[in-house]
N, C-alpha and C positions, 0 to 999 in steps of 0.2 A: 630825593624828595619822595615821601610815601604817597601812594595813590589814595585820594579821598573819594569815596563813593559818591556818585552823583555829579562828578566833575563835568560841567557842560562841554568842555573841550572834546570829550570822548563820547558824548551822548548818543550819536548815531551809531557808534561802534558797540557800545555796551548794550544798546537796544537789541542787538542780535542775541537771541536766547542761547545760541551755541557758544557765545563768548562771554557776555555779561561782565559784571564787576570782577568776578573771579578770574576771567581771562585777562582783563585789563590789569589786574594786580600782577599777573605773571609777566606781562609785557613791561610793567614798571620795574620789576625785579631783574629783568633780563639784561645781559651785557652782550652786545653784538658788534663785531669788528668788520668794517667794510674796507677791503684792500683795493685801492684804485678808486679815485674820485672823478673818473672820466665818464665815458659814454654809458657804461652799466652802473657804475657807482653813484652817479648823480641822481637818477630817479630812485634807486634803491634807498639812498640816504634820505631823500625827501619824504618818502612814504614811511620809512621806519621812524623818522623823527616825528612825523605827523601822527603815527600810530601810538606814540608814547613809549618807545623803547627807553628804559630807564638810563642806561649807559650806552652811548653810541661812540665807537672808535672809528677814526678815519686815518688811513695810511696812504700817503702819496707824496712824492718828491718833485712832481712836475709843476710847471707854471701854466696858467691859463693862456691859450693862444687863440687868435681869431678863427683859425680853422676848426677849433673845438666847438664853436658856439652853435652850429647847425644841429647838433645832437646833445650837447651838454648844457641843457637849458637851466641848470642850477646857477650858471654864471651869466654875466652881461658883458657888453663891450667894454664897460669901464673897468672890468676885472682883468683885462689882458695884462700879462706880465706879473700877476700876483700868484702867490702859492695857492695851489688848489686846496690842499688840506686846511690851511689857515683860513682861506676865504670861505670854504664850505662850512667850517665851524661857525664863523660869524653869521652866515646866512641861515643856517639851521637853528642857531640859538635864537634868532629873531622869529623864526617859524614856531618854535616850541621852547620857550625859556624854562619849562618845567622839567627838562631832562638834562643829564650831564653829557657833555660832548668832549671827547679827548682827541686831539689831532696829533699826528706823527708826521711832521714835515721832513721825511727821510725815506731813502730807498730801502725797501725790505730786502734783506740778504740773509745768508746763513749765520751771520754773527748776531743779528738782533731779532730774527723772526721768532724764535722760541720764547724770548722774554716778552715780546709784544703780544703774541697770540695767546700765551698762557693766561693772560688776564681777562679773557673773554670766553663766553659760553658757546657762541655760534659764530662761524667765520663765513663771510661772503667774499668770493674771489671775483673781482671785477677787472682783473688785469688783462692785458692784450698781448702777452708774449709767453712762450713756452717755458723759459727759464723760471719766471715767477710762478707759473701754474704748478710745475713740478716741486718747486721749493715749498709753496704753500701747502700742497697736498701732503708732502712728506712730513712737514711740521705738524699738520693736523693729525696724521696717523700716529706719530710719536707721542702727541699730547692728548690723544683721544678726543678730538674736537670735531663736531659735525661741520661739514663743509658744503656750502651752497655754491655750486659752480655755474658760471654763465659764460658764453662765448658768442661772438657775432662776426659775420663777414658778408659783405655785399647785401643780400636780401634775406639771409637765413641766420637763425639763432639757435642756440642749444642751452639747455638748463638741466641740472641734475642735483641730487643731494647725495653726498658721499660720506662715508665714515660714520654712519648713524646706526647704532645697534637697534634691533627690533627682536621681538619674540620669534619671528619667522626666520630671521637672518642673523644668527649669532656671530657670524663673521661678515662685517659690512664690506661692501665694495668701495674702492677708492679710485681716484683719477687714473692710476696706472693700470687698473683693470680694463679701462676703456682705451687708453693709449699707453702701453707698457714703456715704450721708449720715445724720446723726442724725435720729431721728423728731422731729416737732414736739412742743413742750412739752405734756405731759399726754396724748399719744397712747398711750403704753404705761405701765402702772402698775408701780411697783417692788414689792418684796416687802412693804414696810411697808404699802402701799396695797392690794395684791391678795391678800396672804397667801401662805403656803407651808407645805406639809406638812413636818414636822420631819425626817423620814427622807430626804427628797429631796436636800438639800444634802450629806448624808452619802454618798449613792450617787454623785452627780456629782463631789463633791470627791475621793472615793477614786479614781474613774476618772481624774481629772486627775493625781493622783499616779502612777497606773499608766502613763499616757501618758508622763510624764516619765521614769520608770524604763525604759520601752521605748526611748525616744530615747537615753538615756545608755548603755545596755548593748547596744543593737542587736538585742534579741530581739523576736520578734513583728512585728506590722504596726501601727504607730502610725496615728492618724487624720489623716495629713498630707493637706491639701487636701480634707478630708472632714468634713462636719458630721453628727454623730450626735445624734438626738433620742430621748429616753427618756420614756415616760409611766408614772408610778408607779401609776396606777389599774388599768391592764391589763397592765403589764410589756411593752408593745410598744415595739420600737426600729426606727428606720429611718435610713438613711444617705443623704446627698446629696453628690455631688461638687461641689467649688467650683473654678472656674477663674480664674486671674489675668486681669484685664482691664487693658488699657493706660490707658484713661481714668480708672480709679479710682486709679492710681498718681499722677496729677496732683493728686489731692485731698490728698495727704500733703505736708507741708512739704518744700521742695526741699533744705534743709540744716539743720544744727543751729541756726544763727542764727535762721532762720525759725521753727523749732520753738519756741525759747525766747521768741519774740515772739508766740506764739499763745496766746490765752485760750480754752481748751477749754470752760470752764464757760459762757462767753458764747456760744460757737459752738453749743453743744448746747441752748441755751435759746431763741434767737430768730433763726434763720438766714433764714427764707423772706422775711420782709417787707422785708429790706434787700438781697436779691439780685435781679439781673436775668439772664435767660438771653441767649443769643447773639442771638436775634431782637430782643429789646427793646434790647440794647446797640447793635445796628446801627441801629435806629430812632432812638435818641438821637444817634448820630453824624450821621445824615442830617438830623435836625432842627436840628442846630447850636445847640441851646438849652441845652446843658450844658457844664460844664467837666470835662474828663477828667484824672485825676491818676494817674500811675504811682508807686506807693508802694514799688517795688523800689529797691535800691541803685543808684547812678548807673552802675556798670560792668556791671550784669547784662544778659545777652543773652537773647533777641534784642532788638535795637533796634526800636522801633515807628515806622514811617513811614506807615502807612495812614491815620492821622487825627491831628489836632492834639491835643496834650496837654502838660501840665507835669509835671515830676518833683519829688516831695516824698517822701523816704523815710519809712517808717512811723514811725521814731523822732522825726521832726521835724514830723509832720502837724499836731499841735494848735497848735504855735507859729507855723506858716507858712500855715495854711489861710485866714487872714484875707485873703490876696491874692485869693481867689476872690470875685467879685462876682455870679456867676450864682445863680439860685435852686436850680438842680439841679447836684449834684456826682456824678460817676461815677468810682469808684476801681477800679484793677486791679493785679494783681501776677502772679507766675509761675503760681500754682496757685489763687488765689482765697481763700487763708487770711489772708494779711496784709491784703489789701484789705477783707475782711469785719471784721477787727479794727479797722481804721481807720474803717470805716463806723460801727461801734458807738460809737467814741470821738467822732466828729464829730456823730453823732445826739444823743449826750448833751450835747455842747457847744452845738449850735444849736437843739435842741428841734424845734419845728414850723416854724421860720423858713426852713429849707432842706430840700430833698429830697436824701437821700444814698443812693447805691446802690453795690453791689459786683458785679463781673462773676463770676458763678458758674463755677467750673472754671478760671478764670485765662486769661491772655492766650495761653499756649502752646496750650491747647485751642482757643481762638478762632481762632488762626492755622492750626492743623491742619485745623479744619473748613472754613475759608475755602478751603484748597487742594483739599479733596476735592469 
């Protein structure tokens, strides 16, 4: 639906000279995807719908539960047991019937993320787990989509804008520049385990909506390449600049095919025990006691001539790994993601009968460090 100047619904907003009818038209033309319709997503969705975002997407596979309601005020007690995505769509349509709302009542994963995210201009990450955050970040980098990130725990929240090009920062920072690798399993508690003050997600979620509106309309100064932390107990805020790092880009899948082959749930649950660093990798090469397997596709560059290895693409690793007769297997790929996925699959296949490792950071990073 095209925006009509003078629409009384947005009168208080268009009265702002910084925004006006021109800014409202930009909001009407915008397509924003909110991933997670929970603590952060609920307030973000309400204010984005109210602001007149022309196309609003909602991704969530969860159901409304009673324990949600102290902070997810988009829903009521009568909604318990219903799909969050579908119920949110109904509520928001009643709030603003002049916008288009698309719901995805499904879990976002490496199979569907690129297809869903590609249809929107700005992405808001309102999820509460590391597997989803890394998946969303990597998809946004591959698709060149700005990402508004938010996170909460107990009394403190964070918000940042990633993957947004500016004249001052030709290479934008992404989530991996803040947290290159997922924490170990159990190192950081989620909201269910640590608890959260009910008002906090409302504050951070509304701020996320505010950042999206600023990005769309060009008003103000968005938190691009900046992490803002807010403490709800003392109302203190502080900001930290985030700079893009070359080595963290290598942790992201090289292309969409590699992304679709990545199991983020597994990567974020048990990385360290199967990975070896460059020093250990070199030691295994020198010991000549392991079989090295390149799990990239046959035509991927660069070709490796520094040590003996065999080529078995990730998609064929389980059916062809039987050719390996050594006790130790070391896998590598471009960035370390496919090889770690392969290491998990082979570990499940062989159990304790073989030692299986993946080169952390990938072969490109290994070669670059060798040259330096």
